[in-house]
C-alpha positions in Angstrom: -15.5 -5.6 17.3 -13.3 -8.7 17.0 -16.8 -11.0 18.5 -18.6 -9.3 15.6 -16.5 -9.8 13.0 -15.5 -13.0 13.9 -19.0 -14.6 14.1 -20.1 -17.6 12.3 -21.8 -16.3 8.8 -25.1 -17.9 9.2 -25.6 -16.4 12.8 -24.5 -12.5 11.5 -26.9 -9.7 9.9 -26.8 -9.0 6.5 -24.2 -5.8 7.4 -22.1 -7.9 9.3 -22.0 -10.7 6.4 -20.4 -7.9 4.3 -18.1 -7.0 7.2 -16.8 -10.5 7.8 -16.3 -11.0 4.0 -13.9 -7.8 3.7 -11.9 -9.5 6.3 -11.6 -13.1 5.0 -11.1 -11.7 1.7 -8.1 -9.8 2.9 -6.5 -12.7 4.2 -5.5 -14.9 0.7 -5.0 -11.0 -0.8 -2.6 -10.4 1.7 -0.9 -13.8 1.5 -0.4 -13.4 -2.3 0.7 -9.3 -1.7 3.2 -10.7 1.1 4.8 -13.7 -0.9 5.4 -12.2 -3.7 5.9 -8.5 -2.9 8.0 -6.3 -0.1 11.6 -7.7 0.0 10.3 -11.3 -1.6 9.9 -9.2 -4.7 12.9 -7.4 -5.2 14.6 -11.3 -3.7 12.9 -12.6 -7.1 14.0 -9.7 -9.3 17.2 -10.3 -8.3 17.2 -13.7 -8.7 15.6 -12.8 -12.3 19.1 -10.8 -12.9 17.7 -7.5 -12.5 19.9 -4.5 -11.1 18.8 -0.9 -9.2 16.9 1.0 -11.5 14.6 -2.2 -12.9 13.8 -2.6 -9.4 13.4 0.4 -8.9 11.0 0.3 -12.3 9.1 -2.5 -10.9 8.3 -0.8 -7.4 6.7 2.2 -9.0 4.4 0.2 -11.2 1.7 -0.2 -8.3 1.8 3.6 -8.0 1.7 4.3 -11.8 -1.2 1.5 -12.3 -3.2 4.6 -10.0 -3.7 6.6 -12.9 -6.4 3.7 -14.4 -8.8 4.7 -11.5 -9.5 7.9 -13.2 -10.9 6.3 -16.1 -12.2 3.8 -13.8 -13.8 6.7 -11.8 -15.0 8.4 -15.5 -17.4 5.2 -16.1 -18.7 4.5 -12.8 -21.9 4.2 -13.8 -20.9 1.1 -16.2 -20.1 -0.4 -13.0 -23.5 -0.8 -11.2 -22.8 -4.9 -10.5 -19.6 -3.6 -8.9 -19.4 -7.0 -7.3 -18.8 -8.7 -10.8 -16.2 -6.3 -11.8 -14.5 -6.5 -8.5 -13.7 -9.8 -8.5 -12.9 -10.2 -12.5 -10.3 -7.5 -11.9 -8.9 -9.1 -8.9 -8.5 -12.3 -10.6 -7.0 -11.4 -13.1 -4.3 -9.1 -11.1 -3.6 -12.2 -9.2 -3.5 -14.7 -11.5 -0.9 -13.0 -13.4 1.2 -11.8 -11.0 1.2 -15.3 -9.9 1.9 -16.6 -13.3 5.1 -14.5 -13.1 6.5 -18.1 -11.6 6.7 -19.2 -14.3 8.6 -16.9 -16.2 12.1 -18.8 -15.8 10.4 -22.1 -17.6 9.2 -20.6 -20.6 11.2 -17.8 -21.6 15.0 -17.2 -22.6 17.1 -15.7 -19.5 18.0 -12.4 -21.2 14.1 -11.5 -21.1 13.4 -12.6 -17.6 13.3 -9.1 -16.4 11.6 -7.5 -19.0 8.9 -9.9 -19.3 8.1 -10.0 -15.5 8.2 -5.9 -16.1 5.3 -6.3 -18.6 3.0 -8.5 -16.6 3.4 -6.5 -13.5 2.0 -3.5 -15.4 -1.0 -5.9 -16.8 -1.6 -6.9 -12.8 -1.4 -4.1 -11.5 -3.6 -2.0 -13.9 -6.3 -5.0 -12.7 -5.5 -3.8 -9.4 -5.9 -0.7 -9.5 -9.2 -1.1 -11.6 -10.7 -3.2 -8.6 -9.5 -1.3 -6.0 -11.2 2.1 -6.8 -14.5 -0.1 -7.0 -13.8 -1.9 -3.9 -13.2 0.9 -2.2 -16.5 2.4 -2.8 -18.4 -0.3 -2.3 -16.2 -1.0 1.3 -17.4 2.8 1.9 -20.7 2.6 1.5 -21.2 -0.8 3.7 -18.9 0.0 6.5 -21.1 2.9 8.7 -19.2 5.4 9.2 -19.6 6.0 13.4 -17.1 2.3 13.1 -14.9 3.2 10.4 -11.7 4.0 11.7 -12.0 1.2 14.7 -13.7 -1.4 11.7 -10.6 -0.5 9.6 -8.4 -0.2 12.5 -9.2 -3.9 13.5 -8.9 -5.4 9.8 -5.8 -3.9 9.0 -4.8 -5.0 12.5 -5.7 -8.9 11.4 -4.3 -8.9 8.0 -0.9 -7.6 9.2 -0.6 -10.1 11.4 -1.1 -12.4 8.6 1.4 -10.8 6.5 3.8 -11.1 9.3 3.6 -14.8 9.5 3.5 -15.1 5.6 6.7 -12.9 5.3 8.8 -15.1 7.9 7.6 -18.5 6.8 8.6 -16.9 3.2 11.9 -16.2 3.9 12.7 -19.6 5.8 11.2 -21.3 2.5 14.4 -19.0 0.4 16.7 -20.0 3.2 16.2 -23.7 3.2 15.6 -24.6 -0.2 18.1 -23.9 -3.1 17.1 -20.5 -4.5 14.7 -21.8 -7.4 13.0 -24.5 -5.4 12.0 -21.5 -2.8 10.6 -19.9 -4.9 8.7 -22.4 -6.8 6.8 -23.2 -3.4 5.7 -19.5 -2.9 4.4 -19.3 -5.8 2.3 -22.9 -5.3 1.1 -21.1 -2.3 0.1 -18.0 -4.0 -1.9 -20.3 -6.4 -3.8 -21.6 -4.0 -4.5 -18.3 -2.4 -5.9 -16.6 -5.6 -8.5 -19.6 -5.9 -9.6 -18.9 -2.5 -9.6 -15.3 -2.8 -12.1 -15.6 -6.0 -14.7 -18.0 -3.8 -14.4 -14.9 -0.7 -14.5 -12.3 -3.1 -17.8 -14.1 -4.7 -19.6 -13.4 -1.0 -18.9 -9.4 -0.9 -22.8 -8.0 -1.1 -23.6 -6.0 -4.1 -24.6 -2.8 -2.8 -26.5 -0.7 -5.4 -24.3 2.7 -6.6 -25.1 5.9 -6.2 -24.4 7.5 -9.5 -22.9 10.9 -9.8 -24.8 13.8 -10.2 -23.2 15.6 -13.1 -23.7 14.3 -16.3 -20.5 15.9 -17.7 -17.3 14.0 -16.8 -15.4 16.7 -17.0 -18.3 18.1 -13.9 -17.7 15.2 -12.3 -13.6 16.0 -12.1 -13.7 19.6 -11.3 -15.7 18.5 -8.4 -12.4 17.5 -6.6 -9.9 19.9 -8.2 -12.8 22.3 -6.4 -12.6 21.5 -3.3 -9.9 23.7 -2.0 -9.8 22.0 1.0 -9.2 18.5 -0.1 -7.3 19.5 -3.4 -4.3 21.4 -0.9 -4.0 18.0 1.2 -3.9 15.8 -1.8 -1.2 17.7 -3.5 0.6 18.0 -0.4 0.0 14.0 0.3 1.1 13.3 -3.2 4.8 15.8 -2.3 5.7 13.8 0.7 4.9 10.3 -1.0 6.9 11.5 -3.9 9.7 11.9 -1.5 9.4 9.7 0.5 9.4 6.5 -2.6 13.1 7.9 -3.3 14.2 5.6 -0.2 11.3 3.5 1.1 10.4 1.6 -1.0 14.2 0.4 -1.9 14.7 -0.1 2.0 14.8 -4.3 1.0 17.8 -3.5 -1.4 19.6 -1.5 0.7 19.5 -4.4 2.9 20.2 -7.2 0.4 22.1 -6.0 -1.8 24.4 -3.2 0.2 24.5 -4.1 2.9 24.6 -7.8 2.2 22.3 -9.0 4.5 20.4 -12.7 4.0 17.3 -13.5 3.5 16.5 -14.5 7.1 17.7 -11.3 8.4 15.5 -9.2 5.7 12.4 -11.3 6.4 12.7 -11.0 10.2 13.6 -7.0 9.9 10.8 -6.4 7.5 8.3 -8.6 10.0 9.3 -6.6 12.9 8.0 -3.7 10.8 4.6 -5.3 9.9 4.1 -6.7 13.5 4.3 -3.0 14.8 2.3 -1.9 12.1 -0.6 -4.4 13.3 -0.7 -3.0 16.5 -0.4 0.3 15.2 -3.3 -0.1 13.1 -5.1 -1.0 15.7 -4.2 2.2 17.5 -4.4 4.4 15.1 -8.0 3.1 14.6 -8.7 4.0 17.8 -7.5 6.9 18.0 -8.9 8.2 14.9 -12.5 7.6 16.9 -11.1 10.5 19.1 -9.5 12.5 17.0 -9.8 14.1 13.5 -7.7 11.9 10.5 -6.2 15.5 9.7 -5.0 15.9 12.8 -3.2 12.7 13.0 -1.9 12.5 9.5 -0.2 15.2 11.2 1.1 13.0 13.8 2.3 10.4 11.3 3.9 12.0 8.7 6.8 13.1 10.9 7.2 9.5 12.5 7.8 8.4 8.3 10.2 10.6 8.4 12.3 9.7 11.6 12.3 6.4 10.2 14.5 7.8 7.1 17.0 9.8 9.7 17.2 6.5 11.8 19.6 5.0 9.2 22.2 7.4 10.0 23.2 5.2 12.9 25.1 2.7 11.0 27.8 5.0 10.8 28.2 4.2 15.1 25.9 1.1 16.0 25.6 -2.4 14.4 24.1 -2.5 11.1 21.2 -5.4 12.3 20.2 -2.9 15.3 20.4 0.1 13.6 17.9 -1.3 10.9 15.4 -2.6 13.5 15.4 0.2 14.9 14.6 1.9 11.7 11.5 -0.5 10.6 10.1 -0.3 14.2 9.4 3.5 13.7 8.7 2.8 9.7 5.9 0.5 11.1 4.7 3.0 13.6 4.2 5.8 10.9 3.5 3.8 7.7 0.3 1.7 9.7 -0.6 5.3 10.1 -0.6 7.0 7.5 -2.2 3.6 5.6 -5.0 3.7 7.6 -5.4 7.8 7.7 -5.1 8.1 3.7 -8.0 5.5 3.3 -9.8 7.5 5.9 -9.3 10.8 4.4 -10.8 9.5 1.2 -13.9 7.8 2.0 -14.7 10.3 5.0 -16.6 13.3 4.2 -16.9 12.8 0.8 -20.1 13.5 -1.2 -21.2 9.8 -1.7 -22.4 10.2 -5.2 -18.8 11.7 -6.0 -17.3 9.7 -3.9 -15.4 7.2 -6.6 -14.1 10.5 -8.4 -12.9 11.9 -5.0 -11.0 8.6 -4.6 -9.7 8.6 -8.6 -8.0 12.0 -8.1 -6.4 11.2 -5.0 -4.9 7.7 -6.2 -4.1 9.9 -9.6 -2.0 12.2 -7.7 -0.1 10.5 -5.1 0.0 7.7 -8.1 2.2 9.7 -10.0 4.3 10.9 -7.2 4.3 7.3 -6.1 5.5 6.4 -9.8 8.3 8.8 -9.9 9.9 8.3 -6.2 11.4 4.7 -7.2 12.8 5.3 -10.6 14.3 8.4 -8.6 16.0 6.6 -6.1 16.6 3.9 -8.2 18.6 5.9 -10.3 20.5 7.2 -7.5 21.3 3.9 -6.4 22.9 3.2 -9.8 24.7 6.4 -9.6 25.8 5.9 -6.6 27.4 2.2 -7.2 30.9 3.6 -6.8 30.8 6.6 -4.4 31.4 6.2 -0.6 29.7 3.0 1.3 27.9 5.5 3.6 26.1 7.2 0.8 25.0 4.0 -1.0 24.2 2.4 2.7 22.4 5.3 4.7 23.8 8.4 3.1 19.8 8.6 0.6 18.1 7.6 3.4 19.5 10.3 5.7 19.0 13.1 3.0 15.4 12.0 2.3 14.5 11.9 5.8 15.4 15.4 6.0 13.6 17.1 3.7 10.1 14.7 4.5 10.8 15.9 8.6 10.6 19.7 6.8 7.5 19.2 4.9 6.0 17.1 8.1 6.8 20.4 10.9 6.7 23.0 8.2 4.3 22.4 6.0 2.0 19.5 7.5 0.2 21.6 10.1 -0.7 24.4 7.7 -1.8 21.9 4.5 -3.9 19.7 7.2 -5.5 22.3 9.5 -8.9 21.6 10.1 -11.9 23.8 8.5 -13.7 25.5 10.4 -17.5 25.7 9.5 -20.4 26.8 11.5 -20.7 26.5 15.2 -17.0 26.4 15.2 -17.0 22.9 14.7 -14.3 21.1 12.3 -14.3 20.0 9.3 -12.3 16.7 8.5 -12.2 15.6 5.0 
């Protein structure tokens, strides 16, 4: 599979060119996402003067922007040239996000954080608009029989790039004065934005299979009436709500409460990414043997365990515990990310797939938005509390709830549905 993906374009069939493009286009996107997102996003917001509540708002924005996918799905028939609109929305997203690096140069300091949040909101509305179109295009482009393995390999390549970017980004911030370090990161991202635009042009413009329903509300009713799909989606959305109270703020806790420097935070996060890189491949391989729902039941308790392991800071050195936390988190999140994607593009009706994707994204987006807001508020309330509560207490409580959900509700909600001949139907 690696050989098939990485052949020179001129020697490939049209289908393989599309698969190759999906890998190559993701590399500059990954560079931007990891030099401007994750722990380096938190670092930049702290540099701009943001507190935990503002950081929680910023971290919640990408999930909240998922709601726009419902609008795109309603009007999917107007986006027949998916390649054009994917390129347009993606370019606006990455250009605006990269432009946030100019804020200290052209805005008074009192407006730095509010300006960043406004630009970030617009940027990620465009990102999620592109997302539903990209997902529908790629679902049509990748053969179902190799989907799990292909995305496992694609994600492995991208997380290798992400790990390298994060290490380099952390070193740049440590070795240069803080302001100069961010300037270098943003220049790299500006170059990557241009590269990404070139790769987006190479996607095939496959014909869009339109919904059989003429009414927008009938289109929406299809996924909402699919009981098996909806139960699983609501369960995953609730899991994400609880998870996002803690997990997106791990970097904030390491930087602002545990007081680790940029190098340690980026090294620890890079360890997570390396683990995710390998876990994507193995989760993808497992997905060729086991159903998506079965593997989701295995992945969710691992995410809960990562939160619980923060409590090890009461007995062991912080850095050792945090490395272990992020190794476990890399395994769990790697599985969830791959399997949730396969869940929404798996056996959903091709003509109705954009609405299924949009409903999943909207519900998980709402809960994913609320989670970091609650987390930011809790950490702000805990500022005058005992150190154990600030450093690992909140994550510990979140882990207990997640583990209970995964072990008690997961097997019920994510069970296979029996159909003709005793076979299982896996969304």
